[in-house]
Every structure is written in structure tokens, then in C-alpha cells.
N, C-alpha and C positions, 0 to 999 in steps of 0.2 A: 571510613569506611570501608571494610576490604572487599570485596568483589570477587568471585572466584568461577572460573570457568562459566556455562551459560547461565543466566540470570532468568530464573522460572518465573518470576510474577511479571518478568516485562516478555517472558515469552508468550504468555498468557495473554496479556495486554494487546499483543501484538495479533493474535488469534485473533480477538474479540472485536479489534480493529478491521481486520479484513471481512469480518462476517457482518459487522455493519454495512461495510459498503456492499456487500453481496445483496442482504436485505433491500437496499436502497435501490439497486440494478434492478431485483428483482420487480419492485415495484416499477420501475423506469422503462425499463425493456419491455414488459409484458403488458403495462398498461395506461403507461405514459401519467399524464399530470389527471385526467378526468378524477375531480374530487369523488366522484360517484362509485366509480369502478373502485379507488382506490379503497373508499371504507368496503367493500366487499372482499378484500383482500384476507387470507388468512390472519388471525389472529392481530385485525388491524387496531384493536383497544389496546395491545399490550403494544406493538410494535411501529405505532402511527410515526412516532417520535424518531424512528430512524428512517422510515419511509419516507420524512422532509429531511433528516439531517443525515442519514449517514454515509455520506459522502465527504464529512469529515474526518471519517476513519483514516481517508490519505493525508490528511493534515497531522493527525498521530504517525502516523507512518514515518514522517518526516521528521521530527524528535526526535522517534527513536531511532532511525538509521543513525543520525548526528550521536547522539549516546553511544550508540554501538560501536560506531565508525572509530568515536576518542578512547572509547574504552579495550578497542581491538589493538588502535594503531598509533595513538599519539604518544604513548611515552615509549615506543619501539621504533629502532632503523629498519624500516622496510622498503626496500628498492622498488622502484617504480614496475620493474616486472613482477613481482611477487604479488604487488599491491594490484594490477588489471589483469595477472592470469587469473586471481582468484576472484574477482568481479565478473570479470566472465566465462569462467567456469560454472561459476554460480548462476546467473542470471540466463544467459543464453541459451542454451539448450531449450529450455522450455518454452523462453519465446519464440523459439524458429517453431517447435513443435505446433503451438496454440496458432501462430500464424499459417501454417499449412493446413490446421484442421480447419481454420475458417476458409480458405480459397480452397479447398475440398467441398465444402457443404455449398459455399456459392456454385459450386460447377453442378453439385446435385439440383439447384433449384435456382437457376439462374433468374426467372420472371420473378420470383420471392422476392429473393437479395437485391434485386434493382432497385423495385418498387419501394423496399426496408430501406436502402440507403438512401433514397432520393430523400424520401423521408424527413431522415436523421439524420441528415447530412452528411454521412458518410462518404470518405472517397476512396474505395477500394478499386484502384488502377495501379499501373502500370508503376507510373511515378511514385506513389505513396507506399507500395510494396516495396519498391528499390529505398526508400526513408526508413520501413521496418529493418529491413536487411542487416543495414546499420547502425539498427538501434537509435536514428535521429529522428525519431517519428512528430516529437515537439521541441525543436529546437528552434522553429522559427521557420524554417520551409515548406510548412506543411501547409494546406488548404483547409484542413479540419480534420478531422478522426477520421480512422482509418482501421481497417483491418479488427484484431482483436483489442478494442478501443482502450481499456480499462489499463494497456501499458502503458497510454502516455504520460501517468507519473513515473513510472520507472524511466522512461527515457530522461525525463527531467530531471529525478536523483541523480543520473549517469552525470549530470553538469554539475551535480551538488558536489560526488565522487573527485572530479576532474580539480575542484576548486580546492577541496580538502587537501587532496594528495599535494600541490602546488604550494600549499600554505603550510604545512603541517609542521616543518622546522621552525617557522616563526611563530606557530600559532599560540603562542601564550595568553592568559585570560582577558589580560588587559586589553590587547589585539583582537579576539574573539568577539568581546563585549563592544568595540569600537567597529567591528564588521558588522555585527548584529543592528545598532544605532543608524551606522550608514544605507542598511537595507531598510530599516524601518524609516529613515526621511526618505529615500524615494518610492518608499509604498504610499507612503502618506502626504507626501509634498511637489515629489517633481513633476513637472507640467507634462512629460511624455511619459506613456508605460513603458516601467521596467518590468519584462517578461519574467513571472515565478519569482519574482521578489519575496512576496510573503511563505511560498517555501523554504527560500536559502534564509530566512528570518527562523522558521521553525526547525531546520536541518540543524543550523549552527546555534539556538537557544540549548537542541539537545549536546551539543559537544560543551556548552557553556553549563551545562547539568552536569557533566562526568568535572569539570575542572571544579566546581564547586562541591561537590560530594565528598571530593578528596580532602577537602580539609577537615571530613571525619568530626564533624557535630552534629551527629543525629537526629539528635531530640528536639534543636532548634531547627534544624533546616526540615525535619519530617513538619513543625508547628507550620513554618514558614510557606511552604510547600501547601498545606491545606489549606492556610489562609489565601494565597493568591489563587490556588481551585477554585474556593469559592467564592473572591469577589470576580472572577473570569464569569461566571453565572448572573451576578448582579446587574439589572439591567439588560443596555444590548449584550449578546454572546459575544464574548472575545474570544477567539480560537487563539487568535497567537498569545496568549497567555494560557491557555485553556490547555493545548497540547504539552506544551513544553512543562507547566507545572504538573500535570497528568504522570507525564513520566517520571520525574523527580519525584513525588510520593510515591509511586509504585516500587521505583527503584529503593527507596528507602524503607519499603515494608517486606523487601526480602525474608530478611534473617526472620521473618516469621512464619514463611511457609513453609508449611510440614515435609520433613523428609520422605516422607510416602506418598506425597501428591509432586513433589519436584519433575518426577521423571514424565508424568501426563499432562503439565505445561507445558515441558521442552519439547516432546514430541507434537503437542498442536501447534506450537510456535514453529516448528520445524517446516509445516505442513502449508505456510500459509501464503508464500509465494504462489504454491499449485492450487490453491483456494480461489487466491485473487486470480492467476489468470486464467483457470478453465472454465471459473462460474459463466463466463460471457459464452463462450464456444455451446455450453446445456441449455442457459435461456435462448440462446436462437434455435437450437434444435427442439425446444419445447413449439418454440412459436412457429418452425418448419411443420412437426408433427399435426398440430394444429390445422394447417391450410390443408395438408396431404389429407386426414383423418377426421370427419367431422366430428367422430363420438369423443374424438381428444380436444377437440377447441374449448379453451378457457377451461378446462381442467385446474389450471394454476389458482382457481378459487377455491380449490379443496383444500381445506384443512389437513387432510391425510397426504393429499400430494405434498403440501409443503414441507412437513415432516418428513415425507421420503426424500423430498429433493434436496435439502440440507443433508439430510444422514448419507444420501449417495455422492452428494458432492465433497463431503469430509471423507468417506472411503475409496474415493476415486483419488482424491488428494495424497490421502497415505500410500495408496497403491504406486502412484505416479514419483510420488517422493523417493520411495525407497527402490524400486525397480526404474528407473528413468532417471531422475534429478541424482541423486547422490553417486551412483555410477559414474553416468557422465564426469558429472563434478571432479571424481576420482581420477577419471582418465584422462580428462582434459588437463590437469593440473599434471599430472604424470607427463606426459607429452610434452607440453610447454614450457613445465620451467628446463 
């Protein structure tokens, strides 16, 4: 199967995965796990599944990332400098911005955040600030979540990026498959917990998908991916096969995406990182505003407010991507190459 430029279908999946995490956090941050309050959230009958399992969007991210990295780098000779400058320029500016936003919010209302952080096990101290600065907030040095808490998954992804680059010259299909089996054995049977082994499985499964579709047996591969996808939903939900099989299925239907809607999908995919990192500070602003202005308290139960929140989030993400992320990305690459 020939793929060129941005994969529109995968970009849409990436955006939808980020929205599933946003909806999960809308529930988790604003009302917690009280099932009576959750039942009162906007469109709960439609969104209940995402209120409960929306965090699996993160797992889908890892398989998407593995595929995109293989698609972008696996068959090319890329220097370490180019690889890591690209990653730094893409990820760090918005990470730093949202980190400073959280610090600023805490400065505005320290009493609220002291109580909120203690209640939710969040460590916004100087030690964890430095872990965040160096993008190692979830490398095993932490006491728990800190500052812009969703960034934990990006911190873990960086470990996957490093592993991928170190293995890139020897990461043939059979070696990658063996690596996935090794992580699976460690995940299922290791007497000691290997941190984030499930995410390594998902990431390198994404790499495996790219290696498989290169055999260009689209109809057979499409049927296989659909069969595995259905299998993952039978009985107990199996995220370790659901996420990669979903990615494979979505990639294989790329040729059916109409030319007219491709730019929309690509633009939505482009703002995924913004959507993922900026939604948590916005949710905190909603909480703080409700504390300070009783008329705004629990406004998040209102259907129209929820629609406004999602619309505002997407528009803000578009603005951030076009006016902050993309310009700084280009500037940093120019300066650091």
C-alpha cells in the first residue's frame, strides 16, 4: 500500500482519541467518580462510555505514534541531531507554555490549588517542576502527577522515541515482533512491575503495522484488521490488540477518504497536541471560577456550556497551533539545525 504525505484518516483518529481523553477528564476533573454526579453530566447517555473509558485514547496515541515514526523514519537515514531536534521543536514549546500557565493559576489562587492538589495526589513543588522542565516527569523519579497532569503520557512517549531511534537500524520486522513479544511477556508474567511495558507494546505494535502494510495485500490486511478489531471487543476488552488493530484498519481505509475532506481531517490532526495539553488548564479555570463566583458554580452540568467548552477548546487549539506551535517549531528547527 502506497502512502504519501499526511494520512488523513489517521489524523482524524488522532483527533478523536484526544477528544475521548478530554471528555474523560471533563468528568474526572470536574465531578470525580461520584456516579450520581456523572449521571448529571451533559449528554451522559451518549458519552457515558467515554466518561468511563475515554482514557484509552492515550493507548491509541501510542500505536499511532509508533506507526507515524516508522512511516517517517524507518526507511530513511536520519541523524540523531535531526531526529531529536524535530522532537524537541515539536513538543517542548507547548509543554513549557502549559507548565507556566499552571504555575500562574496556582499563583492566582494558592488556597484552592493547595486543597485540590492534596485531594488528587498532585505534586506541584519545585522538585517536580524541574522534572517537568526536563520532560522527565514520569520516568520513575516522581512521587505522582504534577502540574499539567496529561503531559505524563508525552513524557513516557519520549522514552519510546529514544528506544526507537537506538533500534532504528536493526528494527526489522522479525526483530520488532520479537521485541513486542518480550514486552508482552514482561507485562504479563514478570514478578516485578516493568514500568509502562504496555505502552511499549502499543508503540512497537504501531511500528509493526507499518512493516506489515508494506507487503501491499490491502484486501487481506483489511479483513484481518477488522477481524482482530472485533476479537478485541469480545469478552473482556483487550486494549493491547484493539488500539493497533484500529490503527491498522484506519490506515487501510485511507484510500477511501474523499479528497474534499482530507484537509479538514489533517487540520484536526494538527491541533491534537494543543487540544491534549490545553484542555486541563481550561478545566482548572472552570473549577477556580466556580469557586470564586457562585453563579458559575457547577455550570459544567449545562448542555450548552459543554458544547461551548468543546468549541472553545478546538478554536483555542487552532489558534495556539497556528500562532504559537507552528511558528516556534519552524524557528527552533532553523536555530538548532
